[in-house]
C-alpha positions in Angstrom: 65.5 107.7 122.1 62.0 106.7 121.1 61.5 103.2 119.7 60.4 104.6 116.3 63.6 106.6 116.0 65.7 103.5 116.7 63.7 101.5 114.1 64.4 104.2 111.5 68.1 104.1 112.3 68.3 100.3 111.8 66.0 100.0 108.8 68.2 99.3 105.8 65.4 100.6 103.5 65.8 104.1 104.9 68.5 106.5 103.8 70.9 107.8 106.4 71.4 106.6 109.9 72.9 103.2 110.2 71.2 101.8 107.1 74.4 101.7 105.0 76.3 100.0 107.9 73.5 97.4 108.3 73.3 96.8 104.6 77.1 96.3 104.4 77.1 93.9 107.3 74.4 91.8 105.7 76.3 91.8 102.4 79.5 90.6 104.1 77.6 87.9 106.0 76.2 86.7 102.7 79.7 86.7 101.2 81.1 84.8 104.2 78.4 82.1 103.8 79.1 81.8 100.1 82.8 81.4 100.7 82.2 78.8 103.4 79.8 76.8 101.2 82.2 77.0 98.2 85.0 75.2 100.2 82.8 73.1 102.4 83.9 70.9 105.3 86.7 72.0 107.6 88.1 74.4 105.1 84.9 76.4 104.9 84.4 76.2 108.7 87.9 77.7 109.2 86.8 81.0 107.6 85.8 83.5 110.3 85.0 86.6 108.3 85.4 88.2 104.9 85.6 91.7 103.5 86.1 93.4 100.1 88.4 96.4 100.0 87.7 99.3 97.7 90.5 98.2 95.4 88.8 94.9 94.8 90.8 92.8 97.2 89.0 90.0 98.9 90.2 89.6 102.5 89.5 86.3 104.2 90.1 85.9 107.9 90.7 82.3 109.1 91.1 80.8 112.6 94.8 79.8 112.6 98.1 80.2 110.7 97.8 76.6 109.6 94.4 77.3 107.9 95.8 80.5 106.4 98.6 78.5 104.7 96.1 75.9 103.5 93.6 78.4 102.2 96.2 80.4 100.3 96.1 77.4 97.9 92.4 78.0 97.5 92.6 81.7 96.5 91.3 81.1 93.0 88.3 79.2 94.3 87.6 81.9 96.8 87.8 84.6 94.1 85.5 82.5 91.9 82.9 82.1 94.7 82.9 85.9 95.4 82.4 86.6 91.7 79.6 84.1 91.6 78.0 86.1 94.3 78.2 89.2 92.1 81.1 90.8 93.8 83.9 92.3 91.7 87.2 91.1 93.1 90.6 91.0 91.6 92.9 89.6 94.3 92.7 87.6 97.5 94.5 87.9 100.8 94.1 85.3 103.5 94.8 86.5 107.0 94.7 85.0 110.5 91.9 86.3 112.8 93.2 87.9 116.0 90.3 86.8 118.3 
């Protein structure tokens, strides 16, 4: 594949190709950083990833069951942080990352 074709596939300004996937990955990275900042410290650092389902559910992946239990008490703060970032969310689920 020529280099120019690869650049077009990865360019989020272009329509088609991987642009939607790249844009979505960037949005989820920004969301992750927003959630981590909102909690700060060890709580924020325990968050490994975040996603928003089509039904408005914020899904937060954490590093251990202990962190999942602790962050379930922070669900309202996580929802508020996502809303502050301009994301329409209605519920929050905290899950343990399987990595």
